[in-house]
N, C-alpha and C positions, 0 to 999 in steps of 0.2 A: 452523566459524564460517563465516556468510554474511557479506559485505562492508555494510558501511554503507550503508543506501540513498541515492539522491542527492533532494534536497527540493527545490523551490522555491517559493516565494509571491509571486506579481507583487505585493504589497503587503505590508510588514515592519509598517506602520502604515497605518491606516484609520479612517475616521469609524464610527461606527455607524450600521450598514446598508449599507454599501458593498459589492460582491459583492468577493471573493479567490477569485482562482485560484490552487489548487494542480497542479504537475507534479511526478510522483515516478518513479523508475525504480530497479527493487530486480533485484540478481542472485540468480538462482535456476535449477535445471536445468529444473523444469517437464517431468517424465517422463510422459506422458499414461496408460501400464500397456499398451500397445497396440502396443508394439515390441519385438522379438526381438534377442537379442544374436547373436553368431557361431556360437554352438553350439546356437541355437534357440530358446534360455529367454528367457521373457516378462520384458521387465525391470521390477521393480516399480513402479508408479504412485507419485509423490513430486510433486503441485503443492503452490501456494498456494490453497487453497481458500473462504479468507475477509479480505475488508479494510474496515478500521475506521480513521474519520477521529475524532477528539475533539478538540474545543476547548474548554481551561478543565474536563475531564472530561465534556463534553455532547458526543453523537454528535451527527456534521453531515454523515456520507456514511458508508455502507457498499455493499459490491458481495460475490456470491459468483461466484468464479470456477469456471470449469467446465476440461476436461482440455483442449479446444483451446485453451485462453490459452496465449502462445508462451512461452519462455524468455527470463528476465529482462523481466519485464511493466514496462510504462511506463503511468500512469494520469493522465489530466488530469479535474478537478473541480473545482465553484465552489462558495461557502457562501457566506451573507451574514454578516458581521462582527458579532457580537454584543455579545463583551466580550474584554478583553485576557488573555494566559496560552497556557499550551504549546498548539501544535498538532500533537497523536503520531498521527504515522500506525502503524498495526499489522497484517502480513500475519500468516495463520496458516497452516501446513501442513497437511498428512494427518496428520502425528504429533503433533501438538498443540503443535509447536515454534514461537516466534514472530520475525520480525524488526520491530524497532522504529527508527521514524526520528522526531527531534523539531524541531519547529523553533519560534520565537515569535511571537506578533504582538499589536502595542499599538492599541487600539481606544480611539478620545477621543470 
């Protein structure tokens, strides 16, 4: 099981239209599939290939990752506050499994 992602919002309370910065770090090996083990066998690819952030169920940011992304990827982005609710960050692995983290924001 993956460790819980570390998520930080620069504002937990914002006015409608404010810009909110999100910083997140998730633990993951991010194996590119191009390395070989000690016996010369290719180590299978295992990367987080998709990231989505929703606020109150509405997508505010998304990204596709490629094999060159580092292990334990860090992501930083901004969105415009529109409504209160949960801020859900979801990383999807090659095998379809997900790592999900959540914070909340209050918008007035």
